TIMAR-649711 format. One record per residue (C-alpha): x, y, z; residue number from 1; chain; residue in one letter. Coordinates in Angstrom, 2 decimals. Example, Ala and Ser with C-alpha at 12.3 -4.5 7.8 and 13.67 -1.06 7.14 Angstrom:
<recs>
+---------+---------+---------+-----+------+------+
!      c1 !      c2 !      c3 ! pos ! unit ! code !
+---------+---------+---------+-----+------+------+
!   12.30 !   -4.50 !    7.80 !   1 !    A !    a !
!   13.67 !   -1.06 !    7.14 !   2 !    A !    s !
+---------+---------+---------+-----+------+------+
</recs>
This chain:
<recs>
+---------+---------+---------+-----+------+------+
!      c1 !      c2 !      c3 ! pos ! unit ! code !
+---------+---------+---------+-----+------+------+
!  171.30 !  144.97 !   61.84 !   1 !    A !    m !
!  169.52 !  146.22 !   64.93 !   2 !    A !    i !
!  172.45 !  146.55 !   67.12 !   3 !    A !    a !
!  174.14 !  148.77 !   64.10 !   4 !    A !    s !
!  171.25 !  151.51 !   64.65 !   5 !    A !    l !
!  173.51 !  153.37 !   67.28 !   6 !    A !    h !
!  177.05 !  153.99 !   67.14 !   7 !    A !    d !
!  179.48 !  153.94 !   69.96 !   8 !    A !    k !
!  178.87 !  157.41 !   70.88 !   9 !    A !    k !
!  175.19 !  157.03 !   71.33 !  10 !    A !    g !
!  173.94 !  158.68 !   67.84 !  11 !    A !    r !
!  171.41 !  156.98 !   65.71 !  12 !    A !    i !
!  173.21 !  155.76 !   62.49 !  13 !    A !    t !
!  170.34 !  156.14 !   60.07 !  14 !    A !    v !
!  171.39 !  158.48 !   57.20 !  15 !    A !    k !
!  169.31 !  161.92 !   57.21 !  16 !    A !    g !
!  168.15 !  161.41 !   60.76 !  17 !    A !    m !
!  169.51 !  164.59 !   62.34 !  18 !    A !    y !
!  169.15 !  166.75 !   59.01 !  19 !    A !    d !
!  165.88 !  168.48 !   60.26 !  20 !    A !    d !
!  166.52 !  168.27 !   63.94 !  21 !    A !    v !
!  166.22 !  171.84 !   65.55 !  22 !    A !    r !
!  169.15 !  172.87 !   67.64 !  23 !    A !    p !
!  168.74 !  173.85 !   71.15 !  24 !    A !    l !
!  169.50 !  177.82 !   71.86 !  25 !    A !    s !
!  172.06 !  178.62 !   74.27 !  26 !    A !    k !
!  169.14 !  180.09 !   76.57 !  27 !    A !    a !
!  167.11 !  176.64 !   76.32 !  28 !    A !    e !
!  170.36 !  174.96 !   77.40 !  29 !    A !    r !
!  170.99 !  177.12 !   80.17 !  30 !    A !    a !
!  167.21 !  176.89 !   81.36 !  31 !    A !    a !
!  167.72 !  173.23 !   81.54 !  32 !    A !    f !
!  170.64 !  173.40 !   83.92 !  33 !    A !    q !
!  168.81 !  175.41 !   86.30 !  34 !    A !    k !
!  166.19 !  172.30 !   86.90 !  35 !    A !    l !
!  166.56 !  170.32 !   89.91 !  36 !    A !    p !
!  168.08 !  167.37 !   88.52 !  37 !    A !    w !
!  170.22 !  164.26 !   89.58 !  38 !    A !    s !
!  171.53 !  161.83 !   86.70 !  39 !    A !    d !
!  172.41 !  159.50 !   89.53 !  40 !    A !    k !
!  168.79 !  159.19 !   91.10 !  41 !    A !    k !
!  167.25 !  158.97 !   87.79 !  42 !    A !    y !
!  169.36 !  155.98 !   86.79 !  43 !    A !    a !
!  168.59 !  154.43 !   90.21 !  44 !    A !    k !
!  164.93 !  154.90 !   89.47 !  45 !    A !    s !
!  165.39 !  152.79 !   86.28 !  46 !    A !    l !
!  167.25 !  150.31 !   87.96 !  47 !    A !    g !
!  170.77 !  151.04 !   86.49 !  48 !    A !    l !
!  173.82 !  151.49 !   87.03 !  49 !    A !    k !
!  174.78 !  153.73 !   84.38 !  50 !    A !    q !
!  173.19 !  156.51 !   81.83 !  51 !    A !    l !
!  174.02 !  156.18 !   78.33 !  52 !    A !    f !
!  172.98 !  158.39 !   75.79 !  53 !    A !    g !
!  174.13 !  160.78 !   72.81 !  54 !    A !    e !
!  177.32 !  162.01 !   73.70 !  55 !    A !    r !
!  177.62 !  165.78 !   73.99 !  56 !    A !    g !
!  174.21 !  166.39 !   75.43 !  57 !    A !    f !
!  172.58 !  166.24 !   78.75 !  58 !    A !    s !
!  170.42 !  163.73 !   80.04 !  59 !    A !    t !
!  167.41 !  166.41 !   80.09 !  60 !    A !    l !
!  168.57 !  167.27 !   76.64 !  61 !    A !    e !
!  168.56 !  163.87 !   75.32 !  62 !    A !    r !
!  165.01 !  163.49 !   76.64 !  63 !    A !    l !
!  163.44 !  166.37 !   75.81 !  64 !    A !    w !
!  165.16 !  167.52 !   72.61 !  65 !    A !    a !
!  166.90 !  165.13 !   70.74 !  66 !    A !    r !
!  165.33 !  162.35 !   68.27 !  67 !    A !    p !
!  165.31 !  158.64 !   69.73 !  68 !    A !    t !
!  165.29 !  155.09 !   68.24 !  69 !    A !    l !
!  164.41 !  152.19 !   70.26 !  70 !    A !    e !
!  163.93 !  148.35 !   69.44 !  71 !    A !    c !
!  160.94 !  147.63 !   71.59 !  72 !    A !    n !
!  160.97 !  143.86 !   71.42 !  73 !    A !    g !
!  162.98 !  141.06 !   69.05 !  74 !    A !    i !
!  161.68 !  137.51 !   68.28 !  75 !    A !    w !
!  162.16 !  134.57 !   65.95 !  76 !    A !    g !
!  162.69 !  130.84 !   65.61 !  77 !    A !    g !
!  161.37 !  128.27 !   67.93 !  78 !    A !    y !
!  160.59 !  129.90 !   71.50 !  79 !    A !    t !
!  158.85 !  126.92 !   73.19 !  80 !    A !    g !
!  160.06 !  124.53 !   75.80 !  81 !    A !    e !
!  163.02 !  122.25 !   75.38 !  82 !    A !    g !
!  165.98 !  121.84 !   72.71 !  83 !    A !    a !
!  165.06 !  122.49 !   69.09 !  84 !    A !    k !
!  167.60 !  121.78 !   66.49 !  85 !    A !    t !
!  165.60 !  124.10 !   63.79 !  86 !    A !    v !
!  166.98 !  127.11 !   61.77 !  87 !    A !    l !
!  164.66 !  129.98 !   62.16 !  88 !    A !    p !
!  163.88 !  131.53 !   58.67 !  89 !    A !    s !
!  162.22 !  134.44 !   60.10 !  90 !    A !    k !
!  163.01 !  137.40 !   62.64 !  91 !    A !    a !
!  160.83 !  140.03 !   63.97 !  92 !    A !    f !
!  161.41 !  143.21 !   65.77 !  93 !    A !    a !
!  159.52 !  146.36 !   66.72 !  94 !    A !    k !
!  161.19 !  149.77 !   66.52 !  95 !    A !    i !
!  160.01 !  153.09 !   67.46 !  96 !    A !    s !
!  161.07 !  156.52 !   67.03 !  97 !    A !    m !
!  160.56 !  159.77 !   69.00 !  98 !    A !    r !
!  161.04 !  162.75 !   66.60 !  99 !    A !    i !
!  161.39 !  166.30 !   67.85 ! 100 !    A !    v !
!  160.49 !  169.71 !   66.46 ! 101 !    A !    p !
!  160.95 !  170.43 !   62.58 ! 102 !    A !    d !
!  160.97 !  166.76 !   62.09 ! 103 !    A !    q !
!  158.35 !  164.66 !   60.18 ! 104 !    A !    s !
!  156.92 !  161.10 !   61.21 ! 105 !    A !    s !
!  156.62 !  160.34 !   57.07 ! 106 !    A !    a !
!  160.10 !  161.35 !   56.18 ! 107 !    A !    k !
!  161.62 !  159.80 !   59.35 ! 108 !    A !    t !
!  159.69 !  156.31 !   58.58 ! 109 !    A !    a !
!  160.83 !  156.51 !   55.09 ! 110 !    A !    k !
!  164.52 !  157.13 !   55.98 ! 111 !    A !    l !
!  164.51 !  154.42 !   58.71 ! 112 !    A !    f !
!  163.14 !  151.99 !   55.85 ! 113 !    A !    e !
!  165.83 !  153.21 !   53.32 ! 114 !    A !    r !
!  168.85 !  152.56 !   55.70 ! 115 !    A !    h !
!  167.54 !  149.19 !   56.89 ! 116 !    A !    l !
!  167.50 !  147.84 !   53.40 ! 117 !    A !    r !
!  170.99 !  149.05 !   52.70 ! 118 !    A !    s !
!  172.43 !  147.43 !   55.89 ! 119 !    A !    i !
!  170.75 !  143.98 !   54.94 ! 120 !    A !    a !
!  172.67 !  141.29 !   53.73 ! 121 !    A !    p !
!  172.01 !  140.16 !   50.07 ! 122 !    A !    k !
!  170.83 !  136.70 !   51.52 ! 123 !    A !    t !
!  168.13 !  138.80 !   53.90 ! 124 !    A !    v !
!  164.72 !  140.12 !   52.58 ! 125 !    A !    t !
!  163.61 !  142.76 !   54.48 ! 126 !    A !    v !
!  159.67 !  143.79 !   54.99 ! 127 !    A !    k !
!  158.67 !  147.01 !   57.08 ! 128 !    A !    v !
!  155.51 !  147.86 !   58.29 ! 129 !    A !    r !
!  154.63 !  151.05 !   59.34 ! 130 !    A !    r !
!  152.05 !  151.09 !   62.09 ! 131 !    A !    l !
!  151.49 !  154.76 !   63.12 ! 132 !    A !    h !
!  153.01 !  158.17 !   63.37 ! 133 !    A !    g !
!  152.37 !  161.72 !   65.29 ! 134 !    A !    g !
!  154.07 !  164.67 !   64.59 ! 135 !    A !    e !
!  155.97 !  166.91 !   67.02 ! 136 !    A !    p !
!  154.62 !  169.98 !   68.80 ! 137 !    A !    a !
!  156.11 !  172.65 !   70.87 ! 138 !    A !    i !
!  155.07 !  175.88 !   72.23 ! 139 !    A !    t !
!  157.40 !  178.99 !   71.94 ! 140 !    A !    p !
!  158.28 !  180.48 !   75.37 ! 141 !    A !    v !
!  157.44 !  184.02 !   74.16 ! 142 !    A !    d !
!  154.05 !  183.06 !   72.72 ! 143 !    A !    s !
!  150.98 !  185.07 !   74.33 ! 144 !    A !    p !
!  149.83 !  181.85 !   76.21 ! 145 !    A !    g !
!  153.30 !  180.95 !   77.96 ! 146 !    A !    v !
!  153.71 !  184.77 !   78.98 ! 147 !    A !    q !
!  149.94 !  185.11 !   80.45 ! 148 !    A !    a !
!  151.19 !  181.98 !   82.46 ! 149 !    A !    a !
!  154.41 !  183.12 !   83.47 ! 150 !    A !    v !
!  153.06 !  186.31 !   84.62 ! 151 !    A !    a !
!  150.29 !  184.65 !   86.74 ! 152 !    A !    a !
!  152.52 !  182.12 !   88.25 ! 153 !    A !    l !
!  155.19 !  185.09 !   89.44 ! 154 !    A !    e !
!  151.94 !  186.52 !   90.91 ! 155 !    A !    k !
!  150.73 !  183.51 !   92.53 ! 156 !    A !    g !
!  153.78 !  182.12 !   93.69 ! 157 !    A !    f !
!  156.21 !  184.99 !   94.07 ! 158 !    A !    g !
!  158.68 !  183.22 !   92.16 ! 159 !    A !    k !
!  159.73 !  183.16 !   88.36 ! 160 !    A !    k !
!  158.74 !  179.43 !   87.01 ! 161 !    A !    p !
!  161.41 !  177.21 !   85.05 ! 162 !    A !    l !
!  160.90 !  176.11 !   81.86 ! 163 !    A !    y !
!  161.06 !  172.68 !   80.83 ! 164 !    A !    q !
!  160.15 !  170.35 !   77.72 ! 165 !    A !    r !
!  158.61 !  166.76 !   77.92 ! 166 !    A !    e !
!  159.00 !  163.83 !   75.26 ! 167 !    A !    g !
!  156.23 !  161.13 !   74.94 ! 168 !    A !    g !
!  153.90 !  159.95 !   72.49 ! 169 !    A !    s !
!  150.31 !  161.46 !   72.43 ! 170 !    A !    i !
!  149.60 !  162.77 !   68.70 ! 171 !    A !    p !
!  146.54 !  164.67 !   69.72 ! 172 !    A !    i !
!  148.42 !  167.38 !   71.13 ! 173 !    A !    v !
!  149.40 !  168.65 !   67.77 ! 174 !    A !    v !
!  145.50 !  169.08 !   66.99 ! 175 !    A !    e !
!  145.30 !  171.08 !   70.56 ! 176 !    A !    l !
!  147.85 !  173.16 !   69.59 ! 177 !    A !    k !
!  146.48 !  173.98 !   65.90 ! 178 !    A !    k !
!  143.16 !  174.64 !   67.36 ! 179 !    A !    h !
!  143.92 !  176.57 !   70.51 ! 180 !    A !    l !
!  146.91 !  178.45 !   68.58 ! 181 !    A !    a !
!  149.85 !  179.54 !   71.37 ! 182 !    A !    s !
!  147.84 !  178.49 !   74.66 ! 183 !    A !    i !
!  150.67 !  176.10 !   76.43 ! 184 !    A !    p !
!  150.09 !  172.74 !   77.26 ! 185 !    A !    c !
!  150.79 !  172.25 !   81.00 ! 186 !    A !    c !
!  150.27 !  168.95 !   81.82 ! 187 !    A !    w !
!  152.98 !  168.12 !   84.39 ! 188 !    A !    d !
!  154.91 !  164.68 !   83.94 ! 189 !    A !    s !
!  152.18 !  163.77 !   81.01 ! 190 !    A !    a !
!  153.53 !  161.65 !   77.85 ! 191 !    A !    f !
!  153.14 !  163.90 !   75.02 ! 192 !    A !    r !
!  155.47 !  164.84 !   71.78 ! 193 !    A !    m !
!  157.63 !  167.09 !   72.70 ! 194 !    A !    k !
!  155.39 !  169.96 !   74.19 ! 195 !    A !    t !
!  156.63 !  172.54 !   76.34 ! 196 !    A !    r !
!  155.54 !  172.81 !   79.98 ! 197 !    A !    t !
!  156.36 !  175.58 !   82.97 ! 198 !    A !    l !
!  157.65 !  173.74 !   85.71 ! 199 !    A !    r !
!  156.72 !  174.89 !   89.52 ! 200 !    A !    t !
!  157.95 !  172.40 !   91.54 ! 201 !    A !    n !
!  158.38 !  168.34 !   91.15 ! 202 !    A !    s !
!  154.92 !  167.65 !   92.17 ! 203 !    A !    s !
!  152.54 !  170.72 !   90.76 ! 204 !    A !    t !
!  151.97 !  171.94 !   87.18 ! 205 !    A !    s !
!  151.64 !  175.20 !   86.02 ! 206 !    A !    a !
!  148.07 !  175.66 !   86.02 ! 207 !    A !    i !
!  145.85 !  172.85 !   87.20 ! 208 !    A !    s !
!  147.87 !  172.85 !   90.66 ! 209 !    A !    s !
!  147.94 !  176.71 !   90.98 ! 210 !    A !    a !
!  144.38 !  176.92 !   92.24 ! 211 !    A !    g !
!  141.47 !  178.50 !   91.08 ! 212 !    A !    s !
!  142.52 !  181.90 !   92.55 ! 213 !    A !    g !
!  145.57 !  181.79 !   90.24 ! 214 !    A !    r !
!  143.63 !  180.26 !   87.21 ! 215 !    A !    q !
!  141.32 !  183.59 !   87.30 ! 216 !    A !    r !
!  144.82 !  185.61 !   87.39 ! 217 !    A !    t !
!  145.94 !  183.64 !   84.15 ! 218 !    A !    i !
!  142.46 !  184.15 !   82.23 ! 219 !    A !    t !
!  143.31 !  188.07 !   83.41 ! 220 !    A !    g !
!  146.56 !  188.07 !   81.81 ! 221 !    A !    e !
!  146.11 !  186.28 !   78.75 ! 222 !    A !    l !
!  144.17 !  189.26 !   77.06 ! 223 !    A !    p !
!  146.99 !  191.48 !   77.55 ! 224 !    A !    h !
!  149.66 !  188.97 !   76.22 ! 225 !    A !    f !
!  147.48 !  188.08 !   73.40 ! 226 !    A !    w !
!  146.65 !  191.35 !   72.05 ! 227 !    A !    n !
!  150.61 !  192.24 !   72.52 ! 228 !    A !    s !
!  151.37 !  189.14 !   70.32 ! 229 !    A !    g !
!  149.10 !  190.32 !   67.54 ! 230 !    A !    k !
!  150.60 !  193.90 !   67.41 ! 231 !    A !    k !
!  154.07 !  192.17 !   66.85 ! 232 !    A !    k !
+---------+---------+---------+-----+------+------+
</recs>
């Protein structure tokens, strides 16, 4: 049952899983391609010989803009020392799913449970317990906060920043976005649920490593872009 949750093309087989997924725009895909990235180096850092994922999407697109489903652990039967000729009556597994913009954690959980019950043999009883869920968040690149940061970075570093997303699981990000409106979340390499960051280089984040002078520049730029955003 668990092995069937992905097909040979790397797509999740849960019916309805992709119905609400926000597609990547041509501009976003083009922006991802500009980033310094090596599949070979990434695979090596993970101890893998080769990467695998949903066909038709790059590694970064799969990491940042496509939903995922993982089996975090599986166990059942006798697991102690020595041999044992017993037939296990129960088996357990922990499954996680990372959702992306426009998807709902509650709806995704229901789709998963419905699918699991539909593929279970008649001799098997399925019990699903939902542990927790978090919603996806994304800050548009044309929002006042992002545009202010872009302007400040160009003044501070003398170059236009590159855009990237990030995939992880920190539900509080949704609350931060809700209360901070369009202020961008710019924590480099931090886990969070689909927030957008501005990339300066591999070791610095857009705001935190820019220095106090550049932070003041961002503060100075924000009112201009904020007021412009209100007029639209």
